[in-house]
C-alpha positions as CSV (number, residue, x, y, z in Angstrom):
1,X,-3.9,5.5,-55.7
2,X,-0.5,7.3,-55.9
3,X,-1.7,10.4,-57.6
4,X,-4.6,11.1,-55.0
5,X,-2.7,10.5,-51.6
6,X,-4.8,11.1,-48.5
7,X,-3.7,11.6,-45.0
8,X,-5.5,10.5,-41.9
9,X,-4.8,11.2,-38.4
10,X,-5.1,8.2,-36.1
11,X,-5.6,8.5,-32.4
12,X,-4.3,5.9,-30.0
13,X,-6.4,5.7,-27.0
14,X,-4.1,3.7,-25.0
15,X,-0.9,6.0,-25.2
16,X,-0.2,8.6,-22.5
17,X,-2.2,6.9,-19.7
18,X,-2.1,7.9,-16.0
19,X,-2.4,5.5,-13.4
20,X,-2.5,6.1,-9.6
21,X,-2.0,3.2,-7.4
22,X,-3.4,3.6,-3.6
23,X,-2.1,1.2,-1.0
24,X,-3.9,0.9,2.2
25,X,-3.7,-1.2,5.4
26,X,-6.2,-3.4,7.2
27,X,-8.0,-0.2,8.9
28,X,-7.9,1.7,5.4
29,X,-5.0,4.0,6.4
30,X,-2.4,4.8,3.4
31,X,0.9,2.9,3.7
32,X,3.9,4.7,2.7
33,X,7.2,3.3,1.3
34,X,5.5,0.5,-0.7
35,X,7.2,-0.5,-3.7
36,X,4.8,-0.7,-6.9
37,X,5.8,-2.2,-10.0
38,X,4.0,-1.5,-13.5
39,X,4.5,-4.3,-15.8
40,X,3.2,-4.6,-19.5
41,X,2.7,-7.7,-21.3
42,X,5.2,-8.4,-24.0
43,X,4.5,-11.4,-26.0
44,X,3.7,-14.1,-23.2
45,X,5.6,-12.6,-20.5
46,X,5.3,-9.2,-18.4
47,X,8.1,-6.8,-18.5
48,X,8.7,-4.2,-15.8
49,X,8.1,-0.6,-17.3
50,X,8.3,1.6,-14.2
51,X,8.9,1.1,-10.5
52,X,7.6,3.8,-7.9
53,X,7.3,3.9,-4.2
54,X,4.2,5.0,-2.4
55,X,4.5,8.8,-0.8
56,X,3.2,9.5,2.7
57,X,-0.4,9.5,1.2
58,X,0.0,6.0,0.2
59,X,-0.1,6.7,-3.6
60,X,2.1,5.8,-6.4
61,X,1.7,7.7,-9.8
62,X,2.6,6.7,-13.3
63,X,2.0,9.3,-16.1
64,X,2.4,9.1,-19.8
65,X,2.5,5.2,-19.8
66,X,1.3,3.0,-22.7
67,X,-1.8,1.1,-21.9
68,X,-3.0,-2.2,-22.8
69,X,-2.6,-5.6,-21.1
70,X,-0.8,-4.7,-17.9
71,X,-0.4,-5.9,-14.4
72,X,0.7,-3.9,-10.9
73,X,2.7,-5.7,-8.3
74,X,2.9,-4.3,-4.9
75,X,5.4,-5.4,-2.3
76,X,6.0,-4.3,1.2
77,X,9.9,-4.4,2.6
78,X,10.7,-6.8,-0.2
79,X,8.2,-9.5,0.9
80,X,6.0,-10.8,-1.7
81,X,2.9,-8.7,-2.2
82,X,-0.1,-8.8,-4.3
83,X,-0.8,-8.6,-8.1
84,X,-3.7,-7.0,-10.0
85,X,-4.3,-7.7,-13.8
86,X,-5.8,-4.9,-15.8
87,X,-6.3,-3.6,-19.2
88,X,-5.5,0.1,-19.4
89,X,-7.5,2.1,-21.7
90,X,-7.7,5.3,-20.0
91,X,-6.4,7.0,-17.0
92,X,-7.6,5.3,-13.7
93,X,-6.7,4.8,-10.0
94,X,-6.5,1.3,-8.6
95,X,-6.8,0.2,-4.8
96,X,-4.7,-2.1,-3.0
97,X,-5.9,-3.3,0.5
98,X,-3.2,-5.3,2.2
99,X,-5.1,-6.9,5.0
100,X,-2.0,-8.4,6.2
101,X,-0.4,-5.0,7.3
102,X,-1.1,-2.2,9.7
103,X,0.6,1.2,9.1
104,X,2.0,2.6,12.4
105,X,4.0,6.0,12.6
106,X,4.8,5.5,8.8
107,X,6.0,1.8,9.0
108,X,4.1,-1.1,7.8
109,X,3.9,-3.8,10.5
110,X,2.4,-7.3,9.9
111,X,-1.0,-7.5,11.5
112,X,0.1,-10.3,13.7
113,X,3.1,-8.2,15.0
114,X,0.6,-5.4,15.6
115,X,-1.7,-7.6,17.5
116,X,1.3,-8.9,19.6
117,X,2.5,-5.3,20.4
118,X,-0.9,-4.3,21.5
119,X,-1.5,-7.3,23.8
120,X,2.0,-7.0,25.3
121,X,1.2,-3.2,26.0
122,X,-1.9,-3.9,27.8
123,X,-0.2,-6.6,30.0
124,X,2.4,-4.0,30.9
125,X,-0.1,-1.3,31.6
126,X,-2.3,-3.7,33.7
127,X,1.1,-4.6,35.6
128,X,1.7,-0.9,36.3
129,X,-1.7,-0.2,37.4
130,X,-1.9,-3.5,39.6
131,X,1.4,-2.5,41.3
132,X,0.6,1.1,41.9
133,X,-2.9,0.1,43.3
134,X,-1.1,-2.4,45.7
135,X,1.3,0.5,46.9
136,X,-1.6,2.9,47.3
137,X,-3.4,0.4,49.3
138,X,-0.6,-0.4,51.8
139,X,0.0,3.6,52.1
140,X,-3.7,4.1,53.0
141,X,-3.6,1.5,55.4
142,X,-0.3,2.8,57.2
143,X,-1.9,6.1,57.6
144,X,-5.0,4.7,59.1
145,X,-2.9,3.1,61.9
């Protein structure tokens, strides 16, 4: 055993894994500035390995990470978000669809806030059209006299 040593190369497939996390809103549009935490299982708990923020394309990239039991946690503006558990063996892309948010001009709004803003905008536009129509009607009647 000692006189005839042999060497073997061992390749670990779960090392240097790349992970891309795409975060989209209710309509499928990318959400920028979302905090994405990559956590790896250590004993019975998860430890944060890296934290990234999504870019304008809604993607946060993690490269050269160690695979295995992992979870990805996404939060928008410090609010509790969503979690996906996965076992990383090779490079992959995962998708988070946050139905509770809508991306407007680079900012994530809660869907209820977005709906309220749209309804208010519609009421304001209807009021402007109604008041303009009323003024135009009175001008037309004055010209007829």
